[in-house]
C-alpha positions as CSV (number, residue, x, y, z in Angstrom):
1,X,98.0,-75.9,13.3
2,X,96.3,-72.8,14.7
3,X,98.3,-73.3,18.0
4,X,101.6,-73.3,16.0
5,X,100.7,-70.1,14.3
6,X,99.7,-68.4,17.3
7,X,102.9,-69.5,19.1
8,X,105.1,-68.3,16.3
9,X,103.3,-64.9,16.2
10,X,104.1,-64.4,19.9
11,X,107.6,-65.3,19.5
12,X,107.7,-62.8,16.6
13,X,106.0,-60.0,18.3
14,X,107.4,-60.8,21.9
15,X,104.0,-61.6,23.5
16,X,102.7,-64.4,25.8
17,X,105.3,-67.0,27.0
18,X,107.8,-65.2,24.6
19,X,107.9,-61.9,26.4
20,X,111.0,-60.7,28.2
21,X,110.2,-58.3,30.9
22,X,112.3,-56.9,33.8
23,X,110.6,-55.8,37.0
24,X,111.3,-52.0,37.3
25,X,114.2,-51.3,39.8
26,X,114.6,-54.9,40.8
27,X,118.0,-56.4,42.0
28,X,120.9,-54.8,40.2
29,X,118.6,-52.4,38.5
30,X,117.8,-50.6,41.8
31,X,117.9,-47.0,41.4
32,X,120.8,-45.0,42.9
33,X,119.8,-42.1,44.8
34,X,123.1,-40.8,46.1
35,X,122.8,-37.6,44.0
36,X,119.3,-36.9,44.8
37,X,120.0,-37.6,48.7
38,X,123.3,-35.6,48.8
39,X,123.5,-32.2,50.4
40,X,123.4,-29.2,48.0
41,X,127.1,-27.9,47.7
42,X,126.5,-24.7,45.9
43,X,123.6,-22.8,44.1
44,X,124.7,-21.6,40.7
45,X,123.0,-19.5,37.8
46,X,123.9,-21.4,34.9
47,X,126.6,-24.4,35.7
48,X,128.1,-25.7,32.3
49,X,131.1,-27.8,33.2
50,X,133.3,-29.1,36.2
51,X,137.2,-29.8,36.2
52,X,139.7,-30.6,39.0
53,X,143.4,-30.3,39.1
54,X,143.4,-32.9,41.8
55,X,143.2,-30.1,44.7
56,X,140.5,-27.6,43.8
57,X,137.1,-27.8,42.1
58,X,136.5,-25.5,39.2
59,X,133.1,-24.9,37.9
60,X,132.0,-23.0,34.7
61,X,128.9,-20.9,35.5
62,X,128.0,-18.6,32.5
63,X,130.7,-16.4,31.9
64,X,132.6,-17.1,35.2
65,X,134.9,-19.9,36.2
66,X,134.8,-20.3,40.0
67,X,137.5,-22.1,42.2
68,X,136.4,-24.1,45.2
69,X,139.2,-25.1,47.7
70,X,139.2,-28.4,49.5
71,X,137.5,-28.8,52.9
72,X,135.3,-25.7,52.0
73,X,131.5,-26.5,52.8
74,X,128.6,-24.3,53.0
75,X,127.6,-22.8,56.2
76,X,124.0,-22.0,57.2
77,X,125.0,-18.2,57.6
78,X,125.9,-17.9,53.8
79,X,123.1,-16.8,51.5
80,X,121.8,-19.7,49.4
81,X,123.9,-22.0,51.6
82,X,126.8,-21.8,48.9
83,X,130.4,-22.1,49.9
84,X,132.9,-19.1,49.2
85,X,134.6,-19.5,45.9
86,X,137.2,-17.4,44.2
87,X,136.7,-16.2,40.7
88,X,139.4,-17.4,38.2
89,X,137.9,-15.9,35.1
90,X,135.1,-13.6,34.2
91,X,134.1,-12.5,30.8
92,X,131.2,-11.8,28.5
93,X,131.0,-15.0,26.3
94,X,129.9,-18.1,28.2
95,X,132.3,-20.7,29.1
96,X,130.9,-23.8,27.5
97,X,133.8,-26.1,28.7
98,X,136.9,-26.3,30.7
99,X,139.9,-28.5,31.6
100,X,142.8,-28.1,34.0
101,X,146.2,-28.0,32.3
102,X,149.2,-29.7,33.9
103,X,151.1,-26.4,34.4
104,X,148.4,-25.0,36.5
105,X,146.5,-23.1,33.7
106,X,143.0,-23.6,32.6
107,X,141.8,-24.4,28.9
108,X,138.4,-22.7,28.4
109,X,135.9,-23.0,25.6
110,X,134.2,-19.7,25.2
111,X,130.8,-19.6,23.7
112,X,131.8,-22.8,21.6
113,X,133.7,-20.7,19.1
114,X,136.9,-20.1,21.0
115,X,139.7,-21.8,23.0
116,X,141.5,-19.7,25.4
117,X,144.2,-20.6,28.0
118,X,144.0,-18.7,31.2
119,X,146.8,-18.8,33.9
120,X,150.0,-20.7,33.8
121,X,152.9,-20.2,31.3
122,X,150.5,-20.0,28.3
123,X,148.2,-17.4,29.7
124,X,146.5,-15.6,27.0
125,X,147.0,-18.1,23.9
126,X,143.8,-18.5,22.0
127,X,142.4,-20.5,19.1
128,X,139.3,-19.9,17.1
129,X,140.1,-22.2,14.1
130,X,141.8,-25.7,13.7
131,X,143.2,-26.7,10.4
132,X,141.7,-23.6,8.8
133,X,138.1,-24.5,9.9
134,X,136.5,-22.1,12.3
135,X,135.3,-23.7,15.6
136,X,131.5,-23.8,16.1
137,X,130.4,-25.9,18.9
138,X,133.2,-26.5,21.4
139,X,131.4,-28.2,24.3
140,X,134.3,-30.4,25.7
141,X,138.0,-30.0,26.2
142,X,140.7,-32.4,27.4
143,X,144.4,-32.3,28.0
144,X,147.1,-34.6,26.5
145,X,149.4,-35.7,29.4
146,X,152.3,-36.4,26.9
147,X,154.4,-33.7,25.4
148,X,154.0,-33.2,21.7
149,X,156.1,-31.3,19.3
150,X,155.3,-30.6,15.4
151,X,157.7,-33.3,14.6
152,X,156.0,-36.0,16.9
153,X,152.6,-34.9,15.7
154,X,153.6,-35.1,12.0
155,X,155.2,-38.9,12.7
156,X,151.9,-39.6,14.5
157,X,149.9,-38.4,11.5
158,X,152.0,-40.6,9.1
159,X,151.3,-43.7,11.3
160,X,147.7,-43.3,11.5
161,X,146.0,-40.6,9.5
162,X,143.1,-38.8,10.8
163,X,140.7,-40.4,8.2
164,X,141.7,-43.7,9.4
165,X,141.5,-43.2,13.0
166,X,137.8,-41.9,12.4
167,X,137.0,-45.2,10.6
168,X,138.2,-47.0,13.6
169,X,136.2,-45.2,16.0
170,X,132.9,-45.8,13.8
């Protein structure tokens, strides 16, 4: 009887023969050291986000957005071993997120409180509120690949209200 109680306790607490352990970094769980072993591409002060338009790499570094062209690699002669980059945007608030737009511009989140378009046909457009609510902590941006008009947005809202889509995500 005591053996049965001890076995039940082991199963309940996951001890003894009932324990399930996985050896650290064994088989499929082996560590992937590609990032640790890769050469340093650039040394930046406060990198925040990366984006690409399929040709160039854009990096948000503090209040600056840098553009790295393809095939550019650091040379030993360069200070810090960083490749040459062109400055796409430079301003006072920190860039907390960025995304490349189809038409060649960039969508930048500035200090988490403003969304601004830089370059392209919508250059200079900005938002600091959505639906009457001020932005507080924008730390990611994305781009819709489809074209939306106010009419198509209203139709989509009728088909699936925002409240319902939030419930679907939960």
